[in-house]
Every structure is written in structure tokens, then in C-alpha cells.
N, C-alpha and C positions, 0 to 999 in steps of 0.2 A: 659198783652196781647201784642203780637208782631204785629205791624202794617205792612201792605204790603210795605210801603215806606222804612221800616227799612231793609228789605231783598231783595227787588226787584232790587235795583241797582246792586248788585253783580251778580244776574242772568241775567240782561240785558247785562252786560259786558261779562259774560261767553257766552251768546248766540250769541252776535255779533262776538266774536272771533271764536266760533264754526262754524258759517255760512261761514266764510272766508276759512276754511280749511276742512270742512266735506266732506266725500265721497258722491258723487251724488249731489253736490251743483249746477250742471248745469242741473239737471233733473227738469223740471217744476212741475211735479206731486208731487215729493218728497219735493221740496222747499215749495210748497203751503201747504203740509201736516204739515211740521215743523212749518211754520209761523203761520198757523191757530191755531195749538196746543199751541204755545207759547203765542199768543194773548189771548187764553182762560185761560191759567194759570195766566197771568197778570190781567185778569178781575176778577177772583174768588179768587186767592191767595190760601194759604194752608188752609185746613179745620180746623174748631174749634169744640169744644165740643157742640156748638149750632147746628151743623149739625147732624141730627139724625143718619146717618150712621157712625159718628165718636163720638158718644155721650160718649163712655167709654174710648176713647183714645185721649190724649193730645199730639199733635205733635209740640208744641211751641218750644221745644228744637231743633228740626230739622230746624224750621223756623228761629230761631235766630243765628244758627251756620253759619259762613261765609264759606260755602263749595266752593271748586274749582274743576273743572273737573280733575279727576285722570289721571296721566300719565301712559303710558304702561310700566310696570315694568318687562316684560318678560325676558329682557336681563340679569337681575340679578338672574334668577331662572335656575335650572337644572332639568332634568327629575326626578332625584333621590329625589328632594324636594316634588314631587307629589305622590311618591309610596304609602304613607300612605293612600291615598284616592282612589287608583285604585280599580276597580271593577272586580272581577273574571268573566271571560267569556264575557266581554264586546265586542260588535261588533266593536266599534270604540271609540276613546276618543277625544273630542274637548276641548281644554283648552283656557280659557279667563282670562287674567290677568288685573285687574282693568277695566274690561269691554271690553278689546281689544283681538281679536283672535290671538293666537300664533300658526303658522304653525310648528315651531320648537319643541314645547312641545306637540303637538297633535299627535295622532296615527290614521291616516285616510287612510292608504294604504290598498290595497286588500279588498276594500269594496264589499259586496255582490251585485249581480245584482239587479237593480230595485230601487236603492236609491242614492241620492246625498246629501252630507253634506259639510259645510264649514262656513266661516265667512260671516256675513251679508254684511259688508263693501265691501268685495271682490266681492260678487255677485251683489251689487249695481253698482260697477264700470264696471262689465261685462254686465250690462243691462239685467239681467235675467227677462224675461217677467212674470214669476210666482210672483215675488215680486210686480210688479205694479198691478197685478190682485188681490192680497190678502192683502198686507201690509197696515195697517191702516183702513181696511174696517170694522173690527169687534170691535176693542177697542173703548170704548165710552169716548172720551176726554171731552165731555161736562158734563159728570156726575162726573168724578173723576179728581181732580187737579193733582194727582200723575201720572195718565195715560197721562194727557196733558203734564206734564213736561217730562215724558219719551219720548213721541212722538216728542216733540220739539228737544230733543237731540238724537234722534234715529239715530244711525250710524252703530254700530257693535253689534254683538251677534251671535246667532246660526241660520243658515238656514238649515232646514232638509226637504227634498222632497222625499216622498215615492211614487213610481209610481204605477200605476194601477196593481192590482193583486200580488204585491210583498209581500212576507212573510219574515220578517227580524228576524232571530234567534239571540238571545243575545241582550243586551241593548245598546242603543245609549247614551253614557255618555257625558253630558255637564258639565264640571267642571269650576266653576267661582271662581277665587282666588283673594282676596283682599290683597294687601301687605301693610306693615306699612309705614306711611308717617308722616312727621313732621307737616304738616298742614292738617286741615280737608278736606278730599277728597270725591268726589261723582262720581258715575258711573251710567249709565242708560242702562244696557244691554237690547237689543230688540231682541226677538226670534220669528221666524216664522217657524211653523211646518205644512206642508201640506201633508196630506195622501189621495191619490186618491182612487177611488172605489176599493172595495174588497181587500184592503191592510191591513197588520197587522204589528205592531211594538210596542216596549216599549222604552220610553225615560226617562232618569234620569237627572234632573237638581240638581246640588249639589253646595251649596254656602259655602265656607270655607275661613279661614283667615290664613295668614302667617305674623307674626309680629303684632305689636299693633298700636294704633293710632285711632283717631276718623274717622269713615268712614260712608258713606251713600250710600247704594246700592238700587236703585229704578228700578226694573226689570219689564218687561212686556212680556208676551208670548201669541201670537195668534196661536191657534191650530185649524186647519180645518180638520174635519173628514168627508170625503165624503161618499157617499152611500155604506153601508155594510162594512165600514172600522171598524177595531177593534184595539183600541189603549189603552195603559196603560201609564199614565204620572205620574212620581214621582218627588217630590220636597223635598230636604233635606236642611234645614237651620241650620248651626252649626258654625256661625261666632263668633268672640270673643265678650266680653261683652262691648265693646266701639262702637259697630256697630248698626246703624239704618238700618233695612231692610224692604222695602216695595215691595211686589211682587203681580203681577196680572196675573192670568191665565184666558184668555178668550177663551172659547171653542165654536166652531160652528159645530153643528152636522147635517149631512144630513140624508136622509131616511135610517132607519134600522142601523144606525151607533151605535157602542157600545164603550163608552169611560169610563175608570176608572181613577180618579184623586186621588193620595195618597200624603198627605203632612205630613212631620215629622219635627217638629220645636223644637230645643233644645238650640239654641244659641241666640246671639244678646242681646242688651239692650232693644230696642223697635222694635218689629216685627209686621207687619201687613200682613196677608195672605189673598188675595182676590181670590176667585174662582167663575167664572161666566160662567156656561154653558148655551147655548141656544139650546134646543131640537127643531130644526127648521124643521126636516124631520119626517114624520110619522113613528111610530114604533121604534124610537131611544131609547136607554137606556143609563143611566149615573149613575155611582157610585162615590160618593165623600166621601173619607175616610181619616181620619186624626188623628194624635196624637201629642199633644204638652206637653212638660215637662219643667217647669220653676222653678227657685230658685233665691235666692238673691233678687234683686229688678227688675228682668226681667218683661217686659210687653209684652204679646203675645196676639195678637188680630186676630181672625179668622172671616172673613166676607164671607158668602156664599150666592150667589144670583143665584137661579135656575129658569130659565124661560121655562115653557112648552108652546111652540108656535104651536104645531101640535097635532093631536089626536093619541091615542094609544101609548103614550110614558110613560116610567117609570123612576123614579129617586130614589136613596137611598143616604141618608147622615148619616154618622156615625162619630162622633168626640169625642175623649176621651182626657181629660186633667188631668195632675198631677202637682200640684203646692205646693211648700214648701217655708219656710221662709216668705219673704215679696213679693213674686211674685204675679203678677196680670194677670189673664187670661180673655179673652173675647171670647164668641161665639155668633155671630149674624147670624142666618140661616133664609133666606127668600126664600120662594117658591111662584112664581107667576104663576098661571094657567090662560092663556089667554082664551078668550071666545071660540075660535075655537078648543081648546085643550080638546075635549071630550074624555072620557075613560082614563084620566090621572090616574096614580098610583104613588103616591109620599109618601115617608116616611122620617122623620127627627128625629135623636136621638143624644142628647149630654149628656155625662156622665163625671163627674168631681170628683177627689179626692183632698181634701185639707189636707196637712200633718202638717200644723201649724195653730195656731189661727190668725196669721197675713196674711196668704195667702188669696187671694180674687178672686172670679170669678163672672163675669156678663154674664148671658146667656139670650138670647132673641130669641127663636124660633118663626117664623112668617109665616102665610099663607095668601095669597091673591088669592081668587078663583073667577073667573068670568065665569066659565063653570058650568053646572048643573049635569053632569054625571061623577063624579070623585071619587077617593078613596085617601084621603090624611090624614096623621097623623103626629103629632109632639110631642116631649116631651124632658124634660131635668131633670137631677138629680145631686145633689151635696151632697157629703158625705165624711166620713173619713174612714181610715182603720178599719175594723170591729174588735172590741175588742175580740169577741169570737173566730174569726179565728186566731188572733194573739196568744191568750192564748192556743188554741189547738196546734199550731205549737211549742210554747215554752214548753208545757207539754210533747212533744215528743223529747225534748233534743236539739231543734234547737235554737241557740242564737237569740237575738232580731233583730240584723241587718240582719241576713240571713232570718229570718221569714218575716220581712218587705219587703225585696227584693223579696222573692217568691210571696207575695201577689201583689206587684206592677208589677212584670213581668206578672203575670196572667191577671191583668187589662189591661196592654199594649198589651198583645197578642191578645185581641179581635180585635184590629185594624190590627196587623201584619198578622193575619191569612187570612185577605181579600186580601193580596198581592199575586198574583198568580205566579209572576216571581220568581223562586226559588233563583237565584243568587242575585237579588236585595233585596229580603226579608231577606236572611241570612246576607247580608251586613248591613241592617238596624237593624236586631236583635242584632248584635254585638254592634252597636252604642248605642242602647237603653239599653242593659244590662249593659254596662259600665256606662252610665249616671245614671241608677237606683241604681247601686251599690254605687256610690258616694252619692246619695241622702239618701239611707237607712242608710249609715254610719253616715252622718251628723245628721239625725233625731234621731238615737239611742244615739248619744253623747248628743244631746239637751235634750232628755228624761232623761238620766242619771244625767245630771246637775240639772234638775228640781227636781228629786227625792232626790238628795243630799241636795238641798236647803230646801225641805220640811222636 
């Protein structure tokens, strides 16, 4: 076990240096926000498996690694380096290198009316009143040490402001690139997305790697959906296998707001995906949809906390997992229906496929209901590729690798079909098809080896 004193010294040094140079260091409200959050982190330290919310995920490797704040590596990149991750039909592209916004690599000219985007640090320096109104208001630093750590080092990330009545066509693409470093590097991107009344937009957060090296990305996004707003939020995590990625999406929904959250997790060594919507306005709706695909020794943890705080609200959770080799997946879905949230309609489903005997999944659907007039269901399944289905395809002349790929694609498509934005869905379909093609080929080779041994 790693004690707090063993890692706290390096974080104290990093925070002291950060405070001397950070954007907005002269703003009283922001300085207080950062210091309170860092004090909370020092008080509780990193979570352990004794904490119920982290029961299945051991973060001691993060705790014992001497991370330093990553430097901005944008100067070493060219726009051509990013072409492989561009999204067809995107409205704009905001690029962040090691957590720092890059004007030169971003494409934010000719924005449609009714929206403003940019780097958080730039808007902090400009004294944007929307930041003070919303930043830090929703994320619970007292409950989660990683949220506290992110808030302590909050300086740069994406700022997206959709004004009242604006309907944004095409995706707002936020591309977070981590570059290879010689020493373990950490970044803490902080994103604020504010959608005013009657607005509509789709946002994609995409986390990728260039180069190798141990890296720790601890991101947090506060998404505010005001009355009657309709928002789709996508998160893709596909960093290299030396990366630790902890992400938190905190959603605050107003009256009759409709928000869809889609997560696609295929990369990283240890990944923790937190999604926490609060349906605070009457009649609001929320969809939480996700797909995680792991192999090797990847550890992918999904923690969903849905709070129904007002009456006549509905939520749906659908998460599918595909795990091979020694990968370990976690799904912890928790629905809390507060006393005043009568007429709640909530459903939670987790389905998992294990492709090897060594793959592992821990699933924990959970309901906490304090109202008496609700409709809530939850369930989870764990299985393998059906032998009859595989035999049927093989008997039609389809080779085993192709047959496995078809069955895995069909399983993954359950999640992909819930993604309504065509451009983003097609972008993700290509990513998943490539990933599944690799997994199907590996599984077929493993099966062939076992048959030879037998």
C-alpha cells in the first residue's frame, strides 16, 4: 500500500509551482476553488479498494508514480499529424496538447452564429463571467479525490458556450493529444460546456496518443443543459497502453432538457470513466450509452451515478463490454431516486462478452429509491460467444475469424445504433470495426493453438 506521505510531496511541489504561473491566479474565486480542492485531495489522498466506489479498481500504480505536470508540446506537432483523427463534417476542431489549448492546430474560424468556443485559460484571462457563474459549481470535489485533483490544477481545457436558441449543425470536436515524454507526465484538462435554453449541439471529446511514455490524464467536464436544451456528448478514449486515464462527466440538467452521453473506451492501461448526471429539472431525459473493449491486461472501469432529483424524469443506461485475454472490466451503475422525484422512469442494463477464460468482469447494478411512485429496473448479463451461432456461420463457409468478427460487431452495434449523429457514429464504427478485427484474429489464433495442443 502506498501511503499519502510517499506521493504527497511531489504534488505539493507541483501545486506550489502551478499557483505561481497559472492563468487566473489573481482571481479570488478561482484561487479559492483551487486551494480548497487541493486541501481536500491532501486530506483524503487517492482512493483505495476499501472505498466502495473503487472496490474493483486499484489505483496504487498511479499513486506511486512520480508524475510531473506535462509541458505543452504543440510546437513539435503539425496539422498533418492530426489528420488521422479528424472528423468528417465537424463544425470546429479544438486541439489540446498535453492539456494545453493550441490555436495554431485548431480550426475555429467561421463558427456558426450562437456559439463561442476556445481554450479555458484564455477565457479565464479575459474574465468571462460565464466561467465564474458555472465553473466548479457542479463537480463534487468532496466525493472524488480525482475531481479534487483536477480542480486544484484546473487551468486549461475546452470552453464551449451555446447561446439561447442556437442549433449547431455538425460536431464540436475536442481533440486531446498526449505526446511521448521521457518522464511520467500528468495533465488535468478541465472542460466547461454551457448550453442555454432551447439550444442544440453535439460535442465529441477524443483522447489520443502520439508517441509513448507513461502518462496520466485526469480530465473533468462540467456540462450544463438549460431548459429545453438538447445535447449529445461523446467521449472516445483510445490512448496507448502506458496511459492512465481518469475522466469525469458531470451533467446538470434543467427543466425538459434532453442529454445523451456516449462513451467508447478501447485504449489505456487503466481507465476509469465516471458519468454523473443530475436530472434537476422536471421532465428532463437522459441516455447513458457506452461500449468498452479491452484486451491484454487492460483495466476499464465504468462508474455511472444517475440522480433523479425532480419528478417526471426518465433515464436509460445501456453499457456493453467485450473483454479478451487478461482484460478486466468493471461496471458500477447506481441510480438514486430522491424523495421528491415522483413518476421517475429509470432503466439500467449491462451486457458483457468474455472471449477468454482469463478475462474478468465485475458488474454491480444498484438502485436507491426514496420515492414511492416510480418505475425502475436494472440487470446485468455475462456470457461468451454462442457456439451455435459460431457453428452456423462456419457451416456457411465463413472462416472462424470472420465469424467471430461478425458476432462481435453485432454485439457492439447495439450501442452504436443509439448514436444519432451520423458523422460521429460512422467515425466510431470504423474505430470499433478495426479494434474487433484485431481481437477476432487474436482469438482465432489462440483457439487454433489450443486445438493443436489438444
